[in-house]
Structure formats: structure tokens, C-alpha cells
N, C-alpha and C positions, 0 to 999 in steps of 0.2 A: 504493499499500500504506499502510495507517494505521500510527502509531507503535507501536500494540500488536500489530500484525501482524509488523512488523520486528523488535520485541523478542522475540516468540516464535519466530519464524525463528531468530534469533540463538542463542536458548536451546537449540534443537535442534542448530544448526551447531556450537556448541562442544562438544557431546559427540561430533562426528565429526571432530575434528582428526586429523591424521595421527600427532603426537606429543603426549605431555603437555607443557603449557606449563610455564614456570619457576613456582616457587612463589609468587613476586612477582606474576606476572600471574594465577595461580590466586586469590591474595587479593583482587586488584582486580576481577576478574570476580565473584567471590563477593559482596564488599561492594557492588558496583553492583546485581548482581541482587537482593539482599535489600533495599537501599534502594528499589529501583524496585517491588518487589512488596509489601514490607511497610511501607516508611516507616521512621522512626528506630527503632533497637534499643529492645527494651522488657524486656530479660532482663538480670539481674545478670552481671557479668564472672565467667567461669568461674575455678575455683580454681587455686592455685598450681602444682598437678602436671599440670594440663590445658594444656601447651603448645600444642598445636594448636588447641584451643577458645580460648585467650585470643588467638592471633594472628588468628583469624578474626573474634572479637568485636571487637578493636581496629580490625581494618581497616573492618569494619562500622560501628562507631562513629564511625570518622573520616569518614563521609559523613553524619553527623548534621546535620539541617537542610536538606539537599539535596532539592529538589522530586522527586517521583516521575517526572515526565515528563523532567527533566534527566538523572535516573539512567539512564533507558531509553535516552536518546540516547546518553550516554557508554558504557554497555554495548554498545550496537550498535557504536558507533565502535572500542571495544575488541577486540570479538569479530571484526570485519572485519580489524583490523590483524593479529590472531592468524592468522587464515585466510590473509591475504596473505603473511605470513612463513613459516608452517608448512604450510599447504594441508589440504585435506580429504580423507578417505579415498574 
């Protein structure tokens, strides 16, 4: 299975976890997914009152400069660790 196929499978699997991951895990998988699929963040940081948006932007921006393939590999690994600890439906 190619890296892209594994990445796409992980993106489907993460939606079928038995329970919702922690907020920190959600931010990590969000940031890795965005970095893997779009590359470095290209938008301005959300405003002061958008706490959720700022947290997501900060997590994504923390991956700045990471190669897309490396982000895909880390995403796949993170999703697999969540599957191992939480399980799938």
C-alpha cells in the first residue's frame, strides 16, 4: 500500500473511532492532516475571540516547514496509536 493510500485510509479510520479523542490528540491529528494535505499554513491567525480557531491555527502553524510526506507518516502513526488505544466502531 502506498503512503497516500495509507494516509487516506487513516483519514477514514479516524472518523470511526469508538470514542472522541482528547482535545490535544484532535489538535495533533488536525495539524498533521493539514500539513500533509496543504503544506504550511497560509492564513492569518484567527482573532482574539476565536479560541478554537486560534488553537487549531497554532497547532497547524507548529508543523510549519515539515515535509508533506513526513506529516503523512506521522499522521498515520498517530491515527494507528489512537486505534490501538480507543478502537474502531
